[in-house]
N, C-alpha and C positions, 0 to 999 in steps of 0.2 A: 374634436370630430371623431365619430365612430367609424372604424375601418370596415371595409367590405367583408373581410374575413370574419369579423365578429357578429355581423348581423344576419348572415346567411343561416337558414334553418338546416339542420343536420340531414334530413331525409329527402328533401326536395331542393332542386336548384332555385336560386333566387329569381331567375328569369321566369321559370315555370310558375313559381308562387305568385309573382306579380301579375302574370298573364291570367292565372286562374282567379285571382282576387280582383281582376279588372283595374289594376293601378299600374302606372308607369314605373320603371325601375328608378328613373331620375327622381320622380316624385316621392318614391319610397325612401331614397337616401336623404332627400331634403327633409322629409318628415322625421327621420331618425336623428338628423343633426339638430332639428328644432327641439326634439325631446331631450337631447344631450345625455342620453344614457342607453346602455345596451338592453335589448329585449331580454326579459326573464325567461326561464325555461317554460313556465306556464304560458306566457305570451307567444313564444315560438310555437308551442304545440297547438295552441288555438288558431294562430295564423295559418299553420300548415293544414290543420283539420278543415278550416274554412275554405282554403284553396282546394283541397281534395273534393269538397262538396260543390265546387265550381260556383261559389258565391250564392248557392241556393239553400244552404243549411242554416237554420236559425239556431238560437241558443240551446234548445232542447236536443236537436240532432247532434250538435257539437258536443254537448255533455255526454250523450249516450255513446258517441264514437270514442271519446276519451276513456270512458270506462271499459268498453269492449276491446279496443285496440291497444290501449296503454295501461289498463288496470288502474287508471287514475280517477279517484273519486273527487269531484270538484263541485262545490255548491253552485246551483243554477244562477244565483245572484252574482257570484263571482265571474262566471262565464259571461253573463250579460255585461258586467262592468268592464271586463277586458275587451270584449268585442266593441263596446262603445268607445273605449279609450283608443283602440286601434283604428277607429273610423270604419269598421266593417259592418255592413248592413246587408242582410240576405235579400236577394231579389224575390219579390213577392209575385206569385202568379196571379194575373188579373182574373177576377171572377166575372163570368158572363152574367148578364141580367136576365134571369129566367122569366119567361112569359107564363104567368100563372092564371089558372081559371078559378072560378069561385069554388070554395071548399065543399059546397053542397052539391056540386054537379054529379049526376048519376053516372054509374059505370055502364059500359057497353055490355060487358059479359060478367066479370067477377068482382067481388068486393075487395076493398083494401083492408086486409087482415092486420097489417102492421100499424097503420095510422101514425107513421113516423116514429114508432117505438123501436129504435135500433140498438138498445142496450140488451143484448142477449147473452146469457151466461153459459148455455150448453152448446158445445160444438154440434154441427150437423142438425141444428134445430131450425134455423132460418137462413136461407140463402138470398142474396140480392144479385140479380142478373140484368144485363143490358148489352146493347151493341153500339159500337162507336166506329168512326172511320179514321183511317190514317193514310197519309200520302207517301208515296215512294217513287223511285225512278223519275221519269219525266212527267210529274204531276199525275201519276196513276193513283187510283184510289183502291184501298183494301178495307175490309170490314172485319172487326174483331169482336167476337162474342166472349164475354167473361162472366164468371159466377163467383161470388165472394161469400164466405162464411162470416156471418155478422159477429159471432162469438170470438173467433180467432183472427179475423181479418185476412184469412188465407184465401188465395185464389185457388179454388178447387177444380175449376173446369174452364177451358178456353178453346176457342176455335177461330181460325183465320181463313178468309176466303176473299175472292175478288167479286163475289156476288152476295146479295142480301136475301137469298132464298131461304126456305125453311131448313135446308141442310146445314146452314151456318149454325143454327142453334140446336139441331138434333143429332148431328154427327158426333158420336161418342158419348152422348148424354146418358143413354140407357146403361152403357157399360160403367160409367162413373157412378150412377145411382145404385147399381147392383152391388157395388163394393160396400155399401152401407147396409147394416143388418135390417131385416124386415121390421123389427120392433122399433128401430129408430126412424125408419122411413114413414111410419104411421104418424109421427109427430113433426115431420119435416115440412116446412113451408118454403116454396120458391116464389119470390116476389119480383115482378117485372113491370114495365110500363105496358101501355095498351097497343104495342106494335103488332103489326099483322102477323109476324112470325110466331109471337107468343099466343095469338088467338087462333092459330092454325090447328086444324084437326090432328095433324101428325104430332105436333108438340104436346097438345093436351092429352092425346091418347097415351103417350109414353108416361106422362105423370100419373094419369089415372091407373094405368096397368101396374104401377109400382106403389100405389096408395100414397102418392105425394100430393099435398095440398098446393093449390095455386092461388096467388094473390096478385092484384094489379093496382098500380098507382091511379090516382085520378087523372083524367085526361089533361094533358098539357102541363102537368105539375111535376117537374123534375126533382123537386125537393122530397117527394115521396119515395124516391129511389136514390137518395143522396150517397149512401155508402159506395156503391159501384161507380157512381159518377166521380167520386173523390179518387178512386183508384185510377180511372181513366185520366184524370187530371195529372196525377203524379207520373203516370207512365209517359204521357206526352211531354211533360216537363223534363223528364230525366233521360229520355232517349231521343235520338235524332233520326226519325223514320225516313226523312228525305234523303239521307245519305245511303240508304239501301237501294241498290239498282234493280233488284229483282224481288219477286214475291218470296222466293226462297230465302234470300238474305233478310228480308223483313221478318219472316217466320222465325229464323234463327235468333234474331235480335230480341224478339218478343219472348221467345222461350228462355233466353238468357236473363232477361229482365224479371220475368215472373219467378224464375228460380231464385234470383237475388232477392226479390221482394218477399218471398215466402221464407227463405232460410237465412238471409243475411241482413236485411234491412230492419233494424229495431224500430218500434213504435212507442211513443210516450204513453199512450193509453193502455198499452199492454205491459206496463211496468218495465219498460226498457227492453222487452224481449221481442224476438222476431215472431211472426205468426206461427211457425212450426214449433218454436220453443214454448210459446204460450199454450198451444194445443197439448204438448207433452206435459205441461204443468197442471192441466185440468184433468188428465187421465189418472 
C-alpha cells in the first residue's frame, strides 16, 4: 500500500489537487493502491498542472505550462500518455450550433474582405471585433466589446458597459487607432458582424477619418468572425462573471483576464508564446 505522504504532490495539497481535478480523495487513494506504485515526478507535475488548469487544460496547455513554469521539455505524446494513464480528461466547452445563412447572401452595407482567411502574418493588419454579454450580480447583464489582432491573437481594445449603444464600440477607439502609425493604418482592416453599432454613422466615421478599412461578415454567419468568438468562449470558460456583484468588480475581473490572456497565457499556434511575446518576436 502506498502511504499518503508518498503520493502527495509537493506544491499543492492533496485535497486541493483532488478538488481541482474533480476526483474524491478516497477514490484517488484507491486508484493509487490499484496501481501499486508511487507516482513518478513527471506524473506528479502533470497531475498538479492539470489541477491548476481546473480540469480545463488539454495536453497542449499542460505541455506549454511545464515548459514555461518548470523549464521541462516533454514530448506531447508523453504528456497525452500520462494524462490518459492518470485518467485525466479535460472538460471540453460545448460548442453552440450556429445558425448559418446561404454563403451567397448579399451584404447590407460592406463586403466581407476576409472570406474566413484568418491566417495573418503582420501585426496591426487585420482586427476582428464583436460584442458579447456577461451576467453579474443578481442576473444583471453587461456588454463587452473586444478587438483582436489576428496576427498576434492579442486583445488590443476592449470596452465594458451596461448598455449596447454606439458608445460601447466607439469609447476609446479613436485613441487606440491613433497609436498606430498612419502608414500602417492605411493597410488596417477591422472586421465585424452586421450589428447596428458597427453600421452606425459614428463608428464608420471614426474608421474613415483614420483611413481604416471596414469589413463585415455575412448576415447571420458567426463563422465569418470566428477569431473573436473564440476569445469570448475562452473568457467565459475561464472566469466566473456571476461571482462579481457590481459592474466595477466585473470590469476589474475582465481587465485582469485580458492582461493574463495577452501576457501570460501561451497559445499553441503562436509557437508556445503569449500574444505579447509573439508580437515582440515579429518586430
